[in-house]
C-alpha positions in Angstrom: -12.7 -48.6 -18.0 -8.9 -49.0 -17.9 -6.9 -48.9 -21.2 -4.5 -51.8 -22.0 -1.6 -49.5 -21.3 -2.1 -50.4 -17.6 -1.5 -54.1 -18.3 1.5 -53.3 -20.3 3.1 -51.0 -17.7 2.6 -53.5 -14.8 4.1 -56.3 -16.9 7.0 -54.4 -18.3 8.1 -52.7 -15.1 9.3 -56.1 -14.1 11.9 -56.0 -16.9 15.5 -54.9 -16.6 17.6 -53.0 -19.1 19.7 -55.0 -21.6 22.2 -54.1 -24.3 20.7 -53.3 -27.7 21.8 -55.3 -30.8 21.5 -54.4 -34.5 18.1 -55.2 -35.9 17.6 -57.4 -38.9 15.7 -56.2 -41.9 11.9 -56.7 -41.9 9.4 -56.9 -44.6 5.8 -55.6 -44.2 3.5 -58.5 -44.7 1.4 -58.7 -47.9 -2.3 -58.8 -47.0 -3.1 -61.1 -49.9 -3.1 -64.4 -48.1 -2.2 -63.6 -44.5 -4.7 -62.4 -41.8 -5.6 -58.8 -41.4 -7.5 -57.4 -38.5 -10.3 -55.3 -40.0 -12.5 -53.0 -38.1 -15.8 -54.8 -38.6 -18.7 -56.5 -36.8 -18.2 -53.8 -34.1 -14.7 -55.0 -33.3 -12.6 -51.8 -33.1 -9.2 -52.9 -31.9 -7.4 -55.1 -29.3 -4.1 -56.3 -28.1 -2.6 -59.6 -27.1 -3.2 -61.7 -30.3 -2.2 -65.3 -29.6 -3.1 -67.7 -32.5 -3.9 -71.4 -32.6 -4.2 -73.2 -36.0 -7.4 -75.2 -36.6 -6.7 -76.3 -40.2 -4.2 -75.5 -42.9 -6.1 -72.3 -43.6 -8.0 -71.5 -40.4 -6.7 -70.1 -37.1 -8.2 -69.0 -33.8 -7.1 -65.7 -32.4 -7.4 -64.6 -28.8 -7.3 -60.9 -28.0 -7.2 -59.1 -24.7 -8.8 -55.7 -23.9 -11.0 -55.0 -27.0 -12.9 -51.9 -28.0 -16.4 -53.0 -29.2 -19.6 -51.4 -30.4 -22.6 -52.1 -32.6 -22.1 -54.2 -35.8 -22.0 -51.2 -38.2 -19.6 -49.1 -36.2 -16.1 -48.7 -37.6 -14.8 -45.7 -35.6 -13.2 -46.3 -32.2 -14.4 -43.0 -31.0 -17.9 -44.5 -31.1 -17.0 -47.5 -29.0 -19.6 -48.8 -26.6 -17.4 -50.7 -24.2 -14.0 -52.3 -23.7 -14.5 -56.0 -23.1 -11.6 -57.7 -21.4 -11.1 -60.3 -24.2 -12.5 -61.4 -27.6 -12.0 -64.2 -30.1 -11.3 -64.2 -33.8 -11.3 -66.8 -36.6 -9.2 -66.1 -39.7 -9.7 -68.1 -42.9 -6.9 -67.7 -45.4 -7.8 -70.0 -48.4 -5.1 -70.2 -51.1 -5.0 -67.2 -53.5 -7.9 -65.5 -51.7 -7.8 -62.6 -49.2 -8.2 -63.7 -45.6 -11.5 -63.3 -43.9 -11.8 -62.6 -40.2 -14.8 -63.0 -37.8 -14.9 -61.7 -34.2 -16.8 -62.9 -31.2 -17.6 -61.8 -27.6 -20.5 -62.3 -25.2 -23.7 -60.4 -25.6 -22.5 -59.3 -29.1 -24.8 -56.8 -30.8 -26.5 -55.9 -27.5 -26.3 -52.7 -25.4 -24.4 -54.5 -22.7 -21.4 -56.4 -24.4 -19.3 -58.7 -22.2 -16.0 -60.5 -22.5 -16.0 -63.8 -24.3 -14.4 -65.4 -21.3 -16.4 -63.7 -18.6 -16.1 -63.9 -14.9 -19.5 -62.4 -14.4 -17.9 -59.6 -12.3 -16.6 -56.2 -13.3 -13.8 -56.4 -10.7 -12.3 -59.7 -11.9 -11.5 -60.5 -15.5 -9.3 -62.6 -17.8 -6.6 -61.9 -20.4 -5.8 -64.8 -22.7 -2.5 -66.5 -22.9 -1.4 -69.3 -25.2 -3.5 -72.2 -26.3 -2.9 -75.8 -27.3 -5.2 -77.9 -29.6 -5.3 -81.7 -29.3 -7.7 -83.0 -31.9 -11.2 -81.5 -31.3 -10.2 -80.2 -27.9 -8.6 -76.8 -27.2 -6.8 -76.0 -23.9 -6.4 -72.3 -23.2 -4.7 -70.4 -20.3 -6.1 -67.2 -19.0 -4.4 -64.6 -16.7 -6.7 -63.8 -13.8 -6.8 -60.1 -13.1 -8.7 -58.4 -10.2 -9.1 -54.9 -8.8 -6.7 -54.1 -5.9 -8.5 -53.8 -2.6 -6.9 -50.4 -1.9 -7.5 -49.1 -5.4 -8.5 -45.4 -5.7 -10.8 -43.9 -8.4 -9.0 -43.4 -11.7 -5.9 -45.3 -10.4 -4.3 -46.7 -13.6 -2.5 -49.4 -11.5 -5.6 -50.3 -9.4 -5.4 -54.0 -10.3 -3.3 -57.1 -9.6 -2.6 -60.5 -11.2 -4.3 -63.2 -9.2 -3.1 -66.3 -11.1 -4.0 -68.5 -14.0 -7.3 -70.0 -15.1 -7.6 -73.0 -17.4 -10.2 -73.5 -20.1 -11.1 -76.8 -21.8 -13.2 -76.7 -25.0 -14.1 -80.1 -26.4 -15.8 -78.9 -29.6 -13.4 -76.3 -30.8 -14.4 -76.7 -34.5 -17.9 -75.5 -33.8 -18.6 -71.7 -33.9 -17.4 -70.1 -30.7 -20.9 -69.2 -29.4 -21.6 -73.0 -29.3 -18.4 -74.0 -27.5 -18.6 -76.4 -24.5 -16.3 -74.8 -22.0 -15.1 -76.0 -18.6 -12.9 -73.7 -16.6 -10.9 -73.9 -13.3 -8.3 -71.9 -11.6 -4.9 -73.7 -11.6 -2.4 -71.3 -10.0 -2.2 -68.4 -7.5 -0.5 -65.1 -7.9 3.0 -66.5 -7.6 2.9 -68.3 -11.0 1.6 -67.1 -14.4 1.4 -70.4 -16.1 1.4 -71.1 -19.9 2.6 -67.8 -21.2 3.5 -70.1 -24.1 2.7 -73.8 -24.6 4.2 -76.4 -27.0 4.1 -80.1 -27.5 7.3 -82.1 -26.8 6.8 -85.8 -27.3 4.1 -87.2 -25.0 4.2 -84.0 -22.9 3.0 -80.4 -23.3 5.5 -77.8 -22.0 4.4 -74.7 -20.2 6.7 -71.7 -20.2 5.6 -69.9 -17.1 6.6 -66.7 -15.3 7.7 -67.5 -11.7 7.6 -64.9 -8.9 10.6 -65.3 -6.7 10.8 -63.7 -3.3 13.9 -61.4 -3.2 14.8 -62.2 -6.8 13.8 -60.9 -10.2 11.0 -62.8 -11.8 12.0 -65.1 -14.6 10.8 -68.0 -16.8 10.6 -71.6 -15.8 9.3 -74.7 -17.5 6.5 -77.1 -16.4 5.3 -80.2 -18.3 2.0 -82.1 -18.3 1.3 -85.5 -20.0 -1.1 -84.9 -22.9 -3.5 -87.3 -21.3 -3.7 -85.1 -18.2 -4.4 -81.7 -19.8 -8.0 -81.5 -18.5 -6.6 -80.7 -15.1 -2.8 -79.9 -15.4 -2.3 -78.8 -11.9 -2.8 -82.4 -10.7 -0.1 -83.8 -12.9 2.4 -81.2 -13.8 6.1 -81.3 -13.0 8.7 -78.6 -13.1 12.2 -78.6 -14.4 14.7 -78.3 -11.5 18.1 -76.7 -11.5 19.8 -80.2 -11.5 17.9 -81.1 -14.7 15.4 -83.5 -13.1 11.6 -83.2 -13.2 9.9 -82.7 -9.8 6.2 -83.0 -9.1 4.1 -80.0 -8.0 4.4 -76.3 -8.4 7.8 -74.7 -9.2 9.8 -73.9 -6.0 13.1 -72.1 -5.3 14.9 -75.0 -6.9 13.2 -74.4 -10.3 15.6 -74.0 -13.2 15.4 -70.5 -14.8 15.4 -71.1 -18.5 15.1 -67.5 -19.6 16.3 -64.8 -17.2 13.6 -62.3 -18.1 10.1 -61.9 -16.8 8.0 -62.2 -20.0 4.2 -61.7 -19.8 3.5 -62.5 -23.4 5.7 -64.6 -25.7 5.7 -67.6 -28.1 8.0 -70.6 -28.2 7.7 -72.6 -31.5 9.7 -75.3 -33.2 11.1 -74.7 -36.7 11.6 -78.1 -38.4 13.7 -76.9 -41.2 16.2 -75.3 -38.8 15.8 -78.0 -36.2 15.6 -75.3 -33.6 13.2 -73.9 -31.1 12.6 -70.1 -31.4 11.4 -67.9 -28.6 9.9 -64.5 -29.6 9.3 -61.6 -27.2 9.9 -58.0 -26.6 13.2 -56.9 -25.1 13.7 -56.7 -21.3 14.1 -53.0 -21.1 11.4 -50.4 -20.3 9.9 -49.3 -22.6 11.1 -51.8 -25.1 11.5 -50.6 -28.7 12.4 -54.0 -30.1 11.6 -57.6 -30.6 14.1 -60.2 -29.6 14.7 -63.9 -30.6 16.3 -66.6 -28.6 17.1 -70.0 -30.2 17.8 -73.5 -28.7 18.3 -77.0 -29.9 16.1 -78.3 -27.1 12.8 -77.0 -25.9 14.4 -76.8 -22.5 17.4 -74.8 -23.6 20.0 -73.6 -23.1 18.7 -70.6 -24.9 20.9 -68.2 -26.8 21.3 -64.6 -25.8 18.4 -62.4 -27.0 19.1 -61.0 -30.5 17.2 -58.0 -31.8 15.3 -58.9 -35.0 12.9 -56.0 -35.3 12.7 -52.4 -34.0 9.2 -50.9 -33.8 9.1 -48.1 -36.4 6.2 -46.4 -34.6 8.6 -45.6 -31.7 11.2 -43.9 -33.9 11.2 -40.2 -34.2 11.7 -40.6 -38.0 8.3 -42.3 -38.3 5.9 -40.3 -40.4 3.2 -40.1 -37.7 5.5 -40.4 -34.7 4.0 -39.6 -31.3 6.1 -39.7 -28.2 3.2 -41.3 -26.2 3.1 -44.3 -28.5 4.6 -47.6 -27.3 4.6 -51.1 -28.7 4.5 -54.6 -27.1 2.8 -58.0 -27.4 5.3 -59.6 -29.8 4.4 -63.1 -30.9 5.1 -65.6 -33.7 2.5 -67.3 -35.8 4.4 -70.2 -37.3 1.3 -71.8 -39.0 1.6 -69.1 -41.7 5.3 -69.6 -42.6 7.8 -72.0 -41.0 10.7 -70.6 -43.0 10.4 -67.1 -41.6 8.9 -65.4 -38.6 5.4 -64.0 -39.1 5.3 -61.6 -36.2 2.4 -59.6 -34.7 2.8 -56.8 -32.3 0.5 -54.0 -31.0 1.1 -50.3 -30.5 -0.8 -48.3 -27.9 -0.6 -44.9 -26.4 0.0 -43.5 -22.9 -2.8 -41.1 -23.9 -6.3 -42.7 -23.9 -7.5 -39.9 -26.2 -4.8 -40.7 -28.7 -5.5 -44.4 -28.5 -9.1 -43.9 -29.3 -8.5 -41.3 -32.0 -5.7 -43.0 -33.9 -7.1 -45.9 -35.8 -3.6 -46.9 -37.0 -2.7 -48.2 -33.6 -4.2 -50.6 -31.1 -4.7 -53.5 -33.4 -2.2 -56.3 -34.3 0.4 -55.3 -36.9 2.0 -57.9 -39.1 5.6 -58.2 -40.3 7.6 -60.9 -41.9 11.1 -61.4 -40.5 14.1 -63.4 -41.6 15.4 -65.6 -38.9 18.9 -64.5 -38.0 
């Protein structure tokens, strides 16, 4: 078992240091009519936390490395396994507390497995963003595998192998009944669909491009909505000259955000008529959440502006621990278009602390004013 700190470290080591800005004020989110992430049904914490709205009150949640146990277990110290991903469904009916239900494979058995399961222990998936079109959900997964030269207890004994693509044509049914088709769509040079958004007749993919001899950065691909079942056959990438070119991004791909971002969201805010990109800052370790804005989904994007600093990483925090770090910043616009409903996750460089401290390693919610 490898704690999620390993994923965070490999991703974030790709970042470079950037100047800090003054953070805007943040308001802790009321739990009355927004999703909480309770320890129940044997779900004992996870990171990642992308969301996809199903209805005005229901959202799907996709988590990465998840501590799980039997249905009555509520303490992480009694976890049975860490599955590589799990699924949640929140229901936030008006004026009622939200409910949350969790799902993974072989739930309530002695051998739990990931919801999206490769069938192997040395190859697994971490969810990225999803896009729903009617009854069909399209979801990207990062493919992860053990390194061939890995050594026992090596925290960096894995590598990113590419992106897998999942199509679910009955997404309104309970997750155990989903009809899923899956195929790999990229190799290790492209982490596609870190975020996905609709833009007219196309769906845009914000993807992390690996560039030989250069820092990794974000490019944009697009796929017609009608071709989402197999995007790799139809996608185009935005080139430096502003044209769209068929195939996988090459050296001529336009860099839209000059930061390698493993987890982020890009969402359109109608009232502001602007696109908003939310991520952690580019430094290591990042103690903040940054926002970029653009009038077009293709940019140009503003410089990153700090909108939130993780209180858990400040020495003044009441339960401060120097081993705590935070990451996985994402926006969930379906809950409030006028503000930013932000989730992030805190973890620990100490596995013992991560297991013991029930206040970390599950998504935290804050409400931010857009600068």
